[in-house]
C-alpha positions in Angstrom: 2.3 14.6 -42.6 3.3 14.6 -39.0 0.3 16.9 -38.1 -2.2 14.5 -39.7 -0.6 11.5 -38.0 -0.9 13.3 -34.6 -4.5 14.2 -35.4 -5.3 10.6 -36.4 -3.7 9.3 -33.1 -5.7 11.8 -31.1 -9.0 10.8 -32.8 -8.2 7.1 -32.1 -7.4 7.8 -28.5 -10.7 9.8 -28.1 -12.6 6.9 -29.8 -11.2 4.3 -27.4 -11.7 6.5 -24.3 -15.4 5.7 -23.7 -14.7 1.9 -23.9 -12.1 2.3 -21.2 -14.5 4.3 -19.0 -17.2 1.6 -19.5 -14.6 -1.0 -18.4 -13.8 1.0 -15.3 -17.5 1.4 -14.5 -18.0 -2.4 -14.8 -15.1 -3.1 -12.5 -16.4 -0.5 -10.1 -19.9 -2.0 -10.1 -18.4 -5.5 -9.5 -16.4 -4.3 -6.5 -19.4 -2.5 -5.1 -21.4 -5.7 -5.4 -18.7 -7.7 -3.6 -18.5 -5.1 -0.8 -22.2 -5.0 -0.3 -22.4 -8.8 -0.3 -19.6 -9.0 2.3 -21.2 -6.3 4.5 -24.7 -7.8 4.5 -23.4 -11.4 4.9 -21.3 -10.3 7.9 -24.3 -8.4 9.3 -26.5 -11.4 9.1 -23.9 -13.6 10.9 -23.1 -10.9 13.5 -26.2 -9.0 14.6 -24.1 -6.7 16.8 -22.1 -5.6 13.7 -25.4 -4.9 11.9 -26.5 -2.7 14.8 -23.2 -0.9 14.9 -23.3 -0.3 11.1 -26.9 0.8 11.3 -28.2 -2.1 9.1 -31.9 -2.7 10.0 -33.6 -6.0 10.3 -31.2 -7.9 12.6 -32.3 -6.7 16.0 -34.4 -9.8 16.7 -31.3 -12.0 16.0 -29.4 -10.6 19.0 -28.3 -13.1 21.5 -30.3 -13.2 24.7 -27.9 -13.5 27.7 -28.5 -16.3 30.2 -28.9 -15.6 33.9 -25.4 -16.8 34.5 -24.0 -14.0 32.3 -26.1 -11.4 34.2 -24.6 -12.3 37.6 
């Protein structure tokens, strides 16, 4: 009786495991999406950050220093 109960519990745990893995994958994908959004939004607002991070496409957005800054 006890052996069959342990077997049943083991089968139930194995059956539930893929659902837990899928839930973890969904959370991971959501966090990756948030991180990408934060990174690329910050890069668009701060072109020097984009350059430092190696994100292309923001070089033309760099501030042009005035003559007063060059002196």
